[in-house]
DOSENU-382991 format. One record per residue (C-alpha): x, y, z negated. Coordinates in steps of 0.2 Angstrom, whole numbers, plus 5000, padded with zeros to 4 digits. Each point is the difference from the previous one (the first is absolute). Example, Ala and Ser with C-alpha at 12.3 -4.5 7.8 and 13.67 -1.06 7.14 Angstrom:
REM DOSENU-382991
506249784961;500650175003;
***
This chain:
REM DOSENU-382991
492750725141;500949894987;499550024982;501350044987;500049944982;499350184996;498449965008;498749934988;498649915010;498549904995;500449815000;498249955003;499049874991;500949854994;499649825003;500049854988;501649904997;500049855010;501749934995;499649934983;500950154991;499450094986;499350175006;500150164990;498350055005;499550145012;499650174993;501349994987;501650105000;501449875002;501850024998;500949925014;501849974998;501050005016;501549904993;501849985005;500149824996;498949845000;498849964986;501149844996;501650095001;501249924987;500450174992;498350054994;500050194998;499050164998;498849985014;499349834995;500150044982;498950165002;498849905012;499849874987;499750134986;498750095010;499149835002;500049984981;499350174997;498649985013;500750115013;499749935018;501649975009;500849925015;501849955003;500650015018;501649915003;501450085010;499849965018;501449865004;500149835008;500149934982;498350084997;499449935017;500649824995;499150024983;498450055009;500149855011;500349894985;498850104989;499249834994;501749964991;500250174992;499750024981;498350094998;500350174994;498850084987;499650145012;499850015019;501749995010;500050055018;501449935011;500150115016;500849945016;501750095003;500350105016;501949995004;501349944988;501250134994;501549925008;499250045017;499450184997;501550065009;499349935016;498650135000;499950184999;499050074985;498550045010;499949825007;500449924983;498650104992;498849965014;500349814996;499850034982;498350095002;499449865010;500349884985;499350134988;498350005009;499949814996;500450044982;498650134999;498849865004;500749894986;499950144988;498250055005;499449834995;500650044982;499950194996;499250165006;501550085007;499350185000;499849994981;501649904996;501850054997;501549945008;501549984989;501550005012;501649934993;501150025015;500050125015;500049855011;498150014999;499950185007;499549945018;498849884994;499150134990;499550095016;498849865003;499449984982;498850144995;500249994981;499150144990;501750044991;501849955002;501250004986;501949975002;500649894986;501850065001;501149884989;501750015008;501250105010;499549985018;501649905004;499349854990;498649985012;501050015016;500449825006;501450055013;501150165000;499550035018;498250034995;500450144988;499450145011;498449915003;499649974982;500550184996;498750065013;498749884994;500350064982;499850185005;498449975009;499349904985;500450144988;499350135011;498349915001;499949924983;498650054988;501349984986;501549904994;500549904985;501849994995;501049904987;501550124998;500350194998;501249995015;498749935011;498750134994;501350145005;500349925017;498250005005;499650174993;501450075011;499249915015;498350074996;499850124986;498149994999;499949814999;499149944984;501349894991;499849894985;501349914990;499549824996;501549894996;500149814999;499449894986;499849824994;498749884995;500849984983;498749884993;500349885015;501950014999;500049964981;498849865002;500949925014;501750024991;499349914985;499249865009;501249965014;501649894997;501750085001;500749995017;501349865001;501150105012;500450144988;501749964992;499849994981;501249954986;500950134990;500250135014;499050165000;498950005016;499850175010;498649985012;499250095015;498449955010;499650085016;500550035018;501949995003;500050125014;501150145005;499650114985;500949874988;501750064995;501149855002;501650094997;499350054982;499549824997;501749945005;500950124989;498849974985;500049815001;501950005001;500150114984;498749884991;500649835004;499249934984;498250055007;499049915013;499250115014;498549935008;499150075015;498349935005;499350065017;500250005019;501650075009;499850095016;501749955007;500650175003;500750064983;501749954993;499449854989;501649915005;500950124988;499449904985;499849825007;501849964995;499650054981;499649854990;498950094988;498950075013;498549895005;498950045016;498549894998;499050065015;498150045001;498849924988;498150004999;499350164992;499149894987;501649954993;500850174999;499450034982;500949844995;501650055008;500050174992;499649924983;501649905002;501150155002;500850084984;500250175009;499250065017;500750135011;499850095016;501750035009;499450115015;501250105011;500050184995;499350085016;498450085006;499149845000;500549964982;499650184995;498249985006;499749824994;498849964986;500349814999;498549894995;501349894992;500450134986;498249994994;500049815001;501649994990;499350114987;498349904999;501049864992;501050124989;501649975008;501550124998;500250085017;501550095007;499950095017;501050115012;499150175002;498449985009;498650125002;499450094984;500849894987;499650134987;498249955001;500449844992;500750084985;501149894989;499449835007;501350005014;501950024999;500850095015;501849995007;500750075015;501849925000;500849844997;500750044982;498350074994;499149855008;501149884990;499750094984;498150015002;499949825004;501049954985;499050124989;498349935007;500549834994;499750054982;498249954995;499050154993;498249964995;499450185000;500750025018;499249845006;498350074994;500350165008;500349925017;498449894998;499050164995;500650095016;499549855011;498250004991;499950195004;500449975019;498949875007;499549975018;498250034994;500450174993;500950045017;498549945009;498850114991;501250155003;499949965018;498149995001;499950174991;501250085012;499049945015;498450074992;500950164997;500250025019;498250015004;499049915014;501250075013;501550054990;501150145006;500849935016;500550115014;498650045012;501250025015;500849855009;501949974999;501150025015;499749855010;501549885001;501850074996;501249985014;499149905013;501149274901;499849944977;500350154990;501250054986;498449974989;500149815003;
***
């Protein structure tokens, strides 16, 4: 009989690490992040930041990259990969998402479980699964969990489900995986009230904890002070309005086009990769809009420091309403005036953000943000100091501990198989 992710079984005794990778040590309660991206992904986000924070505070932790052919290639070329400060596991993929349609869900999950058994062996060289906690970033991991007997499973829900779905035709599959994950999780962590409400509706007795994003303020400020200004950011007498992050489908290009046309004397700079699916062509004809492409994360503080005003021009839909962008915290860590469209729970930021939901108000807010105010700058810096990744990491450890040794997962299994990608935080 096939196990489900609700079954907690003993993983057995571990063995020593024979791959030259730092081990967390058996018998310890490790936090194992089942990530949605690779460790070296250009847009360093929440999962990696939390993992590094746990390592700094002495919490045993492991980072498991999303199963993909990029991950497989990195594994083959592991000697060429930068050494991470914590163990990073690169599992072999099963079937690329573009080919999922060739299989029924039962056959697809069968193939995934085959790979999951190999991942289990990798994990058991580093942690005691029975005493460890899996932090699941995407429901894509649900079939894998059926072969990974973690002591606890926590769903780290940081976006609307749509953000995680690589192709529209996989929507029903991801909805089923999320339903099964929520039903069998010991608890869930959310970054927005909208996400909390959605999970509570799916399962009213699910233990929920709000742990929003954060920033390594000290590191940001040090890098900004030490690194040279980027040569590709236009200077001169023009005010620079800047954005750093993923230029994906949640970016409101029509808003950007209208605002940039209303403010021809300002330079609008965008740093980050483009997914090729959104309407970036709307702004490419504008001479005051500069798309610089992706840059190394180590250079992000210098880019932000070169902006006069930072902004977050997200589409105002369900994705934007549930987003708690890491970039907001990073902007504030350098004391930058910041303007955003309405994203999740902006009231929790107090007066350190300006919020605008239409072109006219956005233009007014961006103009007003250009006025230097020392008191407001200090308030932004103070907010960043109070919202560090280490503080978030400790909150997470406390929540895991509150669930007890076995948490409060469902004791019954889920209903078999129904019907025979980066996040906004980046």
